[in-house]
Backbone bond lengths (Angstrom), bond angles and torsions (degrees), N, CA, C in turn:
res aa  C-N    CA-C-N  psi(-1)  N-CA   C-N-CA  omega(-1)  CA-C   N-CA-C  phi
1 M - - - 1.495 - - 1.516 108.59 -
2 M 1.293 116.12 131.38 1.434 119.06 177.70 1.462 111.78 -94.52
3 M 1.321 117.60 132.28 1.499 122.38 -177.06 1.526 106.18 -97.46
4 S 1.337 112.12 142.06 1.401 121.35 174.65 1.536 107.15 -92.96
5 M 1.350 114.61 126.00 1.441 119.43 -174.87 1.487 105.53 -112.63
6 S 1.339 115.42 151.32 1.422 123.38 171.47 1.487 108.51 -136.38
7 C 1.360 116.81 158.86 1.425 122.12 -175.51 1.505 107.56 -134.58
8 E 1.313 113.35 128.71 1.486 120.10 175.32 1.547 108.40 -77.03
9 V 1.341 118.48 125.83 1.475 123.66 -174.77 1.500 104.70 -128.82
10 K 1.349 116.40 127.52 1.485 121.75 173.79 1.559 104.53 -101.80
11 F 1.270 113.74 110.22 1.515 120.56 170.15 1.530 111.38 -82.72
12 R 1.299 118.94 133.48 1.483 123.38 178.15 1.533 108.52 -137.97
13 V 1.345 112.12 138.86 1.487 114.00 175.82 1.553 104.94 -154.18
14 R 1.345 113.50 149.72 1.497 122.56 -178.32 1.514 102.76 -102.35
15 A 1.359 114.05 130.40 1.515 118.13 -176.55 1.539 109.68 -153.22
16 K 1.372 117.91 142.55 1.409 121.32 174.51 1.532 104.17 -91.65
17 T 1.359 116.13 132.41 1.430 120.32 178.39 1.535 107.38 -128.62
18 R 1.367 113.73 156.72 1.478 118.84 174.74 1.564 106.92 -88.24
19 P 1.287 117.43 165.59 1.484 121.29 172.69 1.500 111.27 -48.57
20 G 1.277 124.03 129.50 1.425 127.61 175.66 1.537 115.79 88.81
21 E 1.331 113.89 -3.83 1.486 119.36 178.19 1.474 109.15 -95.89
22 T 1.353 114.28 157.52 1.498 121.42 177.49 1.517 109.65 -138.94
23 V 1.283 117.74 168.18 1.453 122.33 178.05 1.592 106.36 -110.12
24 C 1.336 112.08 136.48 1.482 119.31 176.49 1.496 109.30 -126.63
25 I 1.320 115.39 162.66 1.452 123.63 171.20 1.526 109.38 -123.19
26 V 1.267 116.84 138.94 1.467 124.70 -178.99 1.483 107.29 -137.05
27 G 1.343 114.65 145.00 1.487 118.41 179.60 1.530 113.19 -158.03
28 D 1.362 111.48 -163.94 1.494 115.85 -169.42 1.423 113.03 -91.35
29 S 1.332 123.36 -0.56 1.468 125.02 176.39 1.560 113.27 -99.26
30 P 1.254 115.56 160.33 1.543 117.66 178.45 1.544 110.79 -60.33
31 K 1.314 120.62 -33.85 1.442 124.71 -177.16 1.553 110.19 -76.54
32 L 1.313 116.71 -16.92 1.422 122.28 172.48 1.549 115.86 -105.38
33 G 1.310 118.50 13.03 1.432 124.58 171.30 1.496 115.23 88.71
34 Q 1.327 118.07 5.54 1.497 124.73 175.83 1.582 109.21 46.98
35 W 1.323 116.66 49.72 1.459 128.05 175.02 1.509 115.07 65.39
36 D 1.358 117.26 11.40 1.490 120.23 -178.88 1.542 104.98 -99.46
37 P 1.314 119.66 116.08 1.422 122.18 178.42 1.510 115.29 -56.36
38 H 1.368 118.00 -29.19 1.446 120.47 178.91 1.532 111.94 -71.30
39 H 1.331 117.53 -13.72 1.425 120.04 176.39 1.496 111.50 -115.43
40 A 1.230 119.87 16.58 1.513 125.93 179.50 1.470 111.27 -62.99
41 V 1.292 114.74 160.74 1.492 119.96 172.10 1.499 114.17 -89.87
42 T 1.315 115.42 120.01 1.460 119.85 -177.77 1.527 110.87 -78.55
43 M 1.322 117.72 127.91 1.383 120.00 -179.37 1.516 113.46 -91.49
44 R 1.340 118.86 162.92 1.432 124.73 -177.21 1.547 111.02 -106.95
45 R 1.222 117.80 139.02 1.494 121.35 -178.76 1.576 106.70 -78.60
46 E 1.340 116.51 122.72 1.502 121.96 177.83 1.534 109.18 -83.86
47 T 1.282 117.88 -39.30 1.425 124.45 -174.52 1.464 108.72 -112.22
48 K 1.298 117.51 147.63 1.515 121.72 -178.21 1.522 108.36 -130.58
49 K 1.225 116.58 91.62 1.450 121.95 170.63 1.463 111.28 -80.87
50 H 1.275 116.91 153.98 1.456 120.58 178.50 1.546 110.01 -66.84
51 V 1.299 118.56 122.05 1.424 122.42 178.87 1.494 107.98 -115.24
52 P 1.322 118.20 122.97 1.485 120.68 -174.07 1.610 108.64 -73.13
53 S 1.291 115.28 174.68 1.454 120.70 178.16 1.452 111.26 -60.68
54 D 1.318 119.00 164.43 1.483 122.73 175.47 1.523 112.77 -54.55
55 K 1.327 116.36 -33.70 1.494 121.00 -177.49 1.586 109.09 -63.23
56 D 1.346 119.46 -40.74 1.423 120.84 -176.18 1.549 111.84 -98.53
57 F 1.312 117.00 1.31 1.490 118.59 -168.22 1.536 113.92 -68.30
58 T 1.375 118.27 -39.38 1.435 119.94 -178.05 1.489 112.70 -58.81
59 E 1.376 115.85 -47.59 1.513 118.54 179.38 1.504 109.79 -64.12
60 W 1.335 118.85 -40.39 1.465 122.25 -179.36 1.520 111.09 -65.88
61 F 1.350 115.64 -41.42 1.456 120.83 -178.75 1.538 110.62 -62.56
62 E 1.328 117.21 -42.86 1.436 121.63 -177.58 1.505 114.81 -70.53
63 E 1.414 115.74 -30.28 1.399 120.66 -179.28 1.489 114.23 -94.21
64 C 1.310 118.00 -15.33 1.509 122.38 -175.66 1.509 108.70 -60.43
65 S 1.357 112.18 127.75 1.542 118.94 -179.48 1.546 109.06 -84.85
66 E 1.354 115.63 -19.01 1.494 121.72 179.65 1.490 109.27 -79.17
67 D 1.345 114.10 155.96 1.456 117.96 -178.49 1.518 110.54 -91.39
68 G 1.354 122.23 4.10 1.441 122.18 177.91 1.459 112.62 114.45
69 D 1.333 119.47 -172.27 1.450 125.59 177.66 1.520 112.85 -83.78
70 I 1.314 116.70 160.24 1.447 120.42 172.41 1.538 105.32 -96.46
71 W 1.316 115.03 130.89 1.443 123.28 177.89 1.563 109.99 -116.79
72 S 1.309 121.04 141.24 1.418 118.52 -177.99 1.542 109.80 -149.78
73 K 1.381 112.96 167.40 1.446 120.39 179.32 1.506 108.16 -166.93
74 T 1.305 117.48 131.40 1.430 123.07 176.95 1.537 109.29 -92.54
75 V 1.336 120.56 128.96 1.415 125.99 -178.56 1.549 107.88 -129.07
76 F 1.313 118.80 143.09 1.472 123.92 176.30 1.619 105.66 -98.35
77 L 1.287 114.60 112.30 1.437 119.83 178.70 1.584 111.94 -98.81
78 D 1.293 114.93 140.84 1.429 121.72 -178.70 1.505 114.52 -87.08
79 G 1.318 120.06 146.18 1.432 122.07 168.43 1.460 115.48 79.63
80 Y 1.292 114.56 -179.24 1.487 122.78 -176.91 1.534 110.85 -101.25
81 D 1.252 117.27 -1.89 1.571 120.07 -174.29 1.523 109.21 -67.00
82 S 1.309 109.24 163.38 1.447 118.25 168.68 1.544 109.21 -75.32
83 H 1.278 120.30 147.20 1.383 127.20 177.44 1.491 110.88 -118.06
84 Y 1.323 118.96 130.96 1.472 122.31 179.73 1.420 108.78 -108.98
85 Y 1.359 116.78 143.15 1.470 120.12 -174.40 1.521 114.50 -159.43
86 R 1.218 117.19 161.63 1.481 126.45 175.37 1.529 110.70 -135.87
87 Y 1.351 112.48 154.75 1.438 117.62 170.94 1.613 109.70 -102.35
88 F 1.333 115.77 150.72 1.411 118.60 171.94 1.482 109.73 -143.59
89 I 1.335 118.65 162.97 1.435 129.60 174.61 1.563 107.58 -107.18
90 C 1.290 119.24 133.43 1.473 120.94 -178.20 1.530 109.13 -152.38
91 R 1.332 111.62 173.94 1.429 122.13 166.63 1.532 108.89 -113.66
92 I 1.286 119.45 133.75 1.446 124.94 -175.77 1.535 107.64 -114.58
93 T 1.380 114.11 125.97 1.444 120.24 173.14 1.518 108.11 -133.58
94 Q 1.332 115.19 160.93 1.449 117.86 177.20 1.549 107.10 -93.57
95 S 1.322 111.74 144.93 1.476 121.30 179.38 1.528 108.83 -70.62
96 D 1.393 118.57 130.40 1.430 118.43 176.56 1.512 113.59 -98.86
97 S 1.389 114.69 13.95 1.457 120.62 175.51 1.563 106.77 -84.49
98 E 1.354 116.19 139.03 1.391 121.48 -177.04 1.518 111.27 -67.37
99 D 1.304 119.82 -33.44 1.456 121.48 -176.57 1.580 114.52 -86.75
100 D 1.357 115.81 -1.42 1.484 119.37 -178.69 1.539 106.59 -123.97
101 S 1.247 118.86 105.50 1.438 124.52 -177.14 1.512 112.29 -89.20
102 G 1.290 117.24 -4.45 1.492 119.96 -177.24 1.513 114.58 -85.07
103 R 1.306 113.44 174.35 1.440 122.59 179.66 1.563 109.20 -86.84
104 I 1.284 118.85 152.93 1.407 122.34 175.47 1.502 111.20 -104.61
105 V 1.293 116.43 122.37 1.489 120.78 -173.95 1.521 105.60 -110.86
106 L 1.363 114.85 114.40 1.497 118.63 172.16 1.490 110.44 -99.39
107 V 1.357 116.40 102.69 1.447 120.45 179.51 1.519 111.78 -68.41
108 K 1.320 116.71 120.80 1.479 119.77 175.31 1.515 113.59 -93.96
109 F 1.298 118.19 -31.87 1.441 120.31 -173.12 1.530 108.62 -156.86
110 W 1.323 119.74 124.19 1.442 127.07 171.06 1.511 106.81 -97.70
111 E 1.349 114.79 140.89 1.489 115.66 174.97 1.510 110.78 -61.95
112 G 1.319 118.89 147.49 1.459 121.37 -163.53 1.578 115.19 -92.03
113 H 1.227 121.26 13.02 1.506 123.23 176.39 1.508 108.02 -63.12
114 I 1.291 115.91 135.94 1.456 121.18 173.09 1.529 110.41 -63.86
115 K 1.324 117.19 -47.76 1.503 122.67 178.02 1.555 106.79 -98.98
116 P 1.343 117.31 143.13 1.398 118.49 175.95 1.520 111.21 -69.16
117 R 1.355 116.61 161.67 1.428 121.30 177.94 1.529 110.36 -69.29
118 C 1.290 120.68 154.38 1.451 124.36 -179.19 1.489 109.85 -127.78
119 L 1.331 113.47 132.74 1.470 120.60 170.61 1.502 107.29 -113.80
120 A 1.349 117.38 115.30 1.471 122.95 -176.32 1.501 105.75 -105.47
121 Q 1.420 115.77 113.56 1.392 119.17 176.97 1.441 109.41 -81.94
122 K 1.382 117.33 146.60 1.482 123.65 -179.60 1.464 108.42 -85.60
123 S 1.349 114.50 146.07 1.482 121.37 175.75 1.462 105.93 -75.80
124 V 1.355 111.18 145.26 1.529 120.41 174.72 1.441 111.17 -124.33
125 T 1.332 119.03 127.29 1.376 121.33 178.93 1.521 110.60 -100.40
126 L 1.329 117.08 128.20 1.474 121.78 -176.99 1.475 107.83 -109.91
127 D 1.360 116.90 118.46 1.449 122.20 176.53 1.470 108.46 -83.94
128 G 1.333 118.40 136.61 1.418 120.89 -175.30 1.466 112.02 -136.85
């Protein structure tokens, strides 16, 4: 009998965001949205630094010595396969169209790595 395994993974990233922006993670598995930003996993801000209004944000962002807030999300991933993923910063709104019940994700910034990040889960042998 083949067992289905899952792994609890806590993703964490430090990012500077403007007011109203959030950080998401998207990847190659169904639990990570299958590379579709509209199905990406929304992360939660762990730290909350004072962020000025949009009017003053550009100057603050350029002068800020900190690297931004820490964003995180725990996801249960299935199987033993490697999972590929990327972080991005976006604005999320709800569609007001009656025929579109999904959210609207406006991607502002993709992380700049040429290759996506890779999480390689280790195989586990269970003796029974």
